[in-house]
N, C-alpha and C positions, 0 to 999 in steps of 0.2 A: 683382226689385224695381225700381221706378221710379227712375232716376236713380243705380243703383248702377253699382260699377264692379268688375272683378276683383280690381284691386289692393286696393281698399278692403273687399272682402267675403271675401277669401281667408282670412284667420285663422279668421273665424266659419264660414265653410263647411268647414274643415279639421276642426273639432270637432263638425261635425253629423253624425249616423249617417243613412245613407241607406236608404230602404226600397222605392223604386221600381226596377225594372228598368232603365229607360232614364233617363238624367240628359241633359237638354237643356242645353248651356252656352252662352248667348247674351249675351256682354259684349264690350265693345270699343270701342263709340262714346263712352262716357264716359271710358274710359281714354284713348283718343286724343286726346278734346277737352282733357283735363288733362295729356297727356303722361306718364301714368303708366306705371310698368314693368309692362306688360301681359303679356309672354310668361312670367316667371317664375310669375306669379300664375294664369293660365290652364294652365300645365304642371302646376302643383302640384294645382290642382282635378281635372284630368283623371287623374292618378296616384293621387288620394283616391278618385274614383269607381271605378276599375281595383280599387283595393287593396280596396274594400268589395264586390267582386264585381258589381259594376254595368256597364252598359253606357254609356259617354259618347257624346254626339254635338255636335259644334260647329258652330254656324249661319254662322259668319264674320260679316260686318258688313254690314248693309244700306246702300243708297246714300244719300246726302244731297244737299241743294241745293249746288251749287258754291260752295266758300269756307266752308260751314258748319263743317266738321270737316278742317282741312288735313292731318291724319295718317290719314285714314280708310283709304286705300289700303295704307299701310305696316302698320297695325295688321290689316287683312283678310289680308296676306301672313303676317303674325306666326300668326293664327289658323289659316290654311291650313297653315302649317309645323309647328305643335303637332300638329294632326289627323294629318298625314302621318307624322311622327316617332314617333308613337305607334300608328299603324295604326288610327286613329279615323274613323268617317264623318263627312264635312264636308259640311253642307247650305249649298251654295255661293250665298249671298245676293247676292253680288256679281254673279252671272251672271243673276240676276232681270232681266227687262225692266224698264227704269226710265225714267219720266217725271216730270219735277221736278213738273209739275202734278198728280201723284198725291200729293203730300206734304201733311199737314196742317198743316206749318210747315217750317222750314229743315232740321229733323233727323228729325221724327217722321212715319212713313208714314200717308197717308190710307187710307181703306177699300180702294180698288182696289189700291194697292200692298201693302197687307197681305194682302190675298187672295193675291196672287202669292206673296209671301213665305211664306204658310202652305202653299201648294201645294208649294213647294220644300222646306220641312220634312217635310210629309207624305210625299214622295217619298224623302227621306232615312229617314225612319223606316220606311217600306217595305223598305228596304234592311238595316235592323236587325232588324227583325220582319216577315219576308216572310209570315208565317203571318196577319197581320194587313192585309196589302195590299189596298187597295181600299176598305177599310172607313171612310174619311173622306169625309163629304159635307160641305161649305161651304155657309154659309147662301145664299150665291148661287146655288147649285145647287139649292136646294130652294125658292127663293121665285119665284113666276111673275114675269116682267118687268112692269112697269105703264107705261101711256103716260101 
């Protein structure tokens, strides 16, 4: 959900029955921006996914332009910690090559950065569901370059 946070969404999420095999949890930027209590909310979401018999996957936080979200690094570390403590696959979005010029604005990825983030997520999904590995084709891969 656009503009959503784990902190603000957790109670609704915990009441929501899950039906998909894999649940990608991509929260944190808005939590960091507002200084919300991110760790207990994210941990409760992960625990709910596991209790529902599903497989959680945490993305970590994408990069932002300098100064846009001062707590970004600390909240990314929280996401990593929750993933490690619950032995959940972590798609390390912080490790994705970042160029501030690839941002749509100070916080939102533009197409090139979004593609790199998507590739990182696809690699994490391949670890969760190796039987599906290699089945993702991004738009950039399927459209010939134009001059």
